[in-house]
C-alpha positions, 0 to 999 in steps of 0.5 A: 764810758756813755752810750749815745742812745740806749733805745734804738729801733731794729735796723738802728745802731748806737756806739759806747763811747770810753775814755780813761780818766785817770793815765793810765801806770805802766811804769814809764813804759807804754803798754795799752788797756783791752777793754772787752765787751760782751752780753751773756746770752740768755737766750736771746738768740738775735737782736744785739751785736758789736761791729768787727770787735769784741772790745776796744784798746786805750794805750798809755800814751793815749788814755784821755782819748774817747775810742768807741766800741760800735753797737748794731741789731743783729736782725731776724726776720721775727716781728713785733718783738723787742728786746732788752740786753745788758752790756758788760765791760771790764778790763782783759786780764793778763795786760799790764799792769795787772792791777788793771786784770779783770777791773768791772768797768761798768754795766748799761743797758740798751733796749731794741724796738719794734720798726714802724714799719709792718709791711714786710710782716707775714710776707713770703716769695716762693716758687712752688712746683709745678712753676708757680711764683709768689711774688713779695706784692702777693701777685701769681704767675707760672714760669713756663720757660726753661732756664736759669732767673733771678729769683731774690735780689737785694739791691744794698747787700751781695745777696742773690737766689737763682733758681732752675726750671726744666720739664717736669718728665711724666707730668701729663701736660709737655709745657708745664715747667718744674724747679729743680734747681737753687743757688744762692749767694753771698759775699763770697759764698755759694750754697746749691741745690742742683737737682737738674742732671742725674746725679743730685748735688747739695752744698757749697760750690767749687770751695766757695766757702770762704765768708761764713756768711751764709748760715746752712741748716737742715731738717728732713728735707728741708733746708733753711739758708740764712742771710746773716741780715735775718732774711732767709731762704727755705728749700724742700726736695721733692721724689718724683719720677725725679727730683724737684726743689720748692722755695721759699724768701722769708723776708725781714727788715732789710727788704723794705723800702724797696730793696729786694727785687727780681722776681720776688719784686718788692714788698708792697701792698700792692700787687702791682708795686713791687715789680723792677726792671733790672735797671730799676726803672717801673716797667711801662703799661701792662705790669700795673694790671695785676688780672693774670696777662700770660704776655706780660708775665713772659716778659717778666720773667724774660726781664730776669732771666740769668746771665751767661756772665752771671750763673751761679751754677754754672760759675764763668772765672768772671762770674769767680772773678767778680764776687765780693767778700762779705762786708759787714761782719759782726759780732756776737759777744756772747762769751767771756772773754779774759785775756786779749788772745781771745779779743784777737781771735774775734777780729775779724768776726765772721760774718755768722756770728751773731747766728746762734741759738737755731733749731737744726743740726748747725753749719759751722766753720768747720763742720755741718751742712755741707762745710766739710765736704767744701773745705778740702774742695777749696784745698783740692781745687789749686792742686785739681786731681787729672783725669777725674771726675770730681763728682761721680759719674751717671753711668755709676746711678743704678736706681732711683727713690722717689716715694710718688710716681707720677701716674698717668694723667687726668681730667678733672672738671675744677669743682671735682679737683677743689673738692679733691684738694679739699678733703686732702688738705683736711686730711691734715691733722692741722689743717683747721688749727694752722686758720688761726695763726695770722698770715698762714693762707690755708685756702691759698694752697687749696687754690693753688693746687687746683690749679697745679692739677688742671695744669698737669693733669696728674694729682702728684704734688699733693703731699708737697701743697699740703706740706708747704701749709705745714711749712709756711704754719710753723715759720709763722708762728716762729716769726710772729711774736705776737701770736706766740705771745697770746695766751689764748693761742699757746694750746693751740700752737701746743697743739700745731707742734705736736701733730705736725708731722712731715708727710704726716708720717706717710703712715708708715709710723707715728707722730710724737712731738712733731717727730715721726718714730717709723714703723720697723722697715721704714726710716727716715725724717717722714718714715718714706723710707725703705730700709730692705732697699741699700741706698744707692751710691754713686760713688766717691770725692775725685773718683776715690783718689787722694793725694797724701802729699797734699792732704791729711786724707782722714775721710771717705766723700760718700755719694748716693740716695737716699742717706737716712739721718739717724743713728744706725746710718753706718760706714763700712770700711774694708782697709787694704794694701797694694803691691808694686806688682797691683796686688790688693789684700784685705784686712777685717771691715771696721764699722763705724758712724756716718756723719750724715751731711746731705740726703746725698752725700755722707762722710766716712770718718777712716781716720781711727782705722789707720791706727791699724795700718801697721798691722796690715799683713803681719806676713807682708813684706814691706814693699808691698805695702805701696798704695793703701786704700779702704773699700767703702759703703754705706748702710742706713739702717746698719745692717744691708750695705749698698755698692762698695766703692775704692779709697786709695791713698796715695803720694803724688811726689813719687808714686803716679797713678793711671785711671781707665776703664774703672781700673786704677794702676801706681807705679813708681815716678821716674824723674830724670831716668832714676826711681825716686824711691823713698820707703818713708813715703811708699810705707803709707 
């Protein structure tokens, strides 16, 4: 066994060469040995991975050849970091000849050292409401035009972040724009936050989640979308008269050397150095002036307006056809594999396999934020349900959720606005503490908020500005290993993490170890939700129709707002049957815990209630059991439920439905003038 380099720099790679020094005995037959590699997980969540395979194979007729195992750095956004990994090699189990079973080969170490390039440390690019952009090079400008724009694009990897602006309703100024949407792409994965339409949506676009390159975590109203190379996007949902999004792109070492572009620009120490045109050229005179210039900034914004054939919000066939699968899969190889089959199960490894030990609710290959819905959409998109909208219609919406209502326009002088902002920010118990955290620019948030007040003539964005300061402070603590490991800083960090509750629990609860314990009658991550009001339910996926000919129909996908994640989030499911004469007969309701997907979507499992289907209508004739269904509703507190919607399960092989004026009727299919009836099919 030979290791090419035992010390590698972040972003670099090495390899392990394995050669058998003696022939492999196979009793005259051809055989092969599987050499397994794994790194025990000792709390190191990032840093090291293997290219494509968790091992290699040695064929008996090629025993004296060398076989390489690629070792790569699996990077994250933390800096001032170094790691040491012990790599284990052993022979697989259950491979001929058995004399080699579980034979340990060697343990060797690889050290990963911090790169000399620290230009990306503490950097961030954001688009904050109302319509402010900060570049990686610390330049600020306002985006005061409607449309879709490319905020971030990587020049090497197939990754991109698009944002969408619209008029800020009730802002007090007709020219002020807000960010209502963000779309994140990596390879064949497209994850969208769309608050621009009447019905808000968070999830994978049109079933595009096949690469599993994006890792999505949810933490209250903030979602973290991570790229495979360490850069990640924070998206925070804000509710006022409408819903808007704040977007922050946190770079990694993969973004240095002018690797990023878009409105974020490239990472540079010069505020003008990061600007690049689409073709990579440096903009002409004017961009080099770091002072505010509306004409120059407007030209740069238009340079990065999304073209029709680029939009991730409105995917055309051309856009979808041009999506390229992620080419750089790596394997975490954290487990002790014991057989060749387990090695083969890691070939190829998913792009998400190195994204381990994340704080928050994890997105896996089959569960988590939007993944379950995406898998269903991917199955259904090939067999679209005719005459039915995929998602609920706006007319089903009955109210809006907004803790902070926009007020009448106010007029402040700059000094008055600054005094107001300073007082508001200092109400936060972590404001002064965060001043000691490197790269956390607390005063910067005050200055930006002053501009917001003067621009919008309202103080409604106050909580957004203060929460931005909180998130940036916590973000920097998680990234900066030097500060986190400083003994003098340990006490400050402990105080911040203890007191950093979202929105200070809106004065409706207690802050305990960074989490809110809400007063009676209030819920959600920040105690902003009045539990005396039921969630506003818009409807079910595909209009509540599920074709059992193609799908298992185990769950109801419910859309509404706001769904509070917690143990009291409950589905009420009332089974019913529909006879051939379209007569409904109900059974006793069941109550099951709801699966919280996003603020606007929950999943209600109906599989366990289906075990009762044989008892449906014990006094009911078989011919009455034509269609099986469930009336579904959701409660945030397990007591007060929103509107009911019906989920119908039918079989398109022998059943036909008509959907008009919100009334669904089912009839038997007629083929060649003969009615096709199969009793086993009709009794669903």
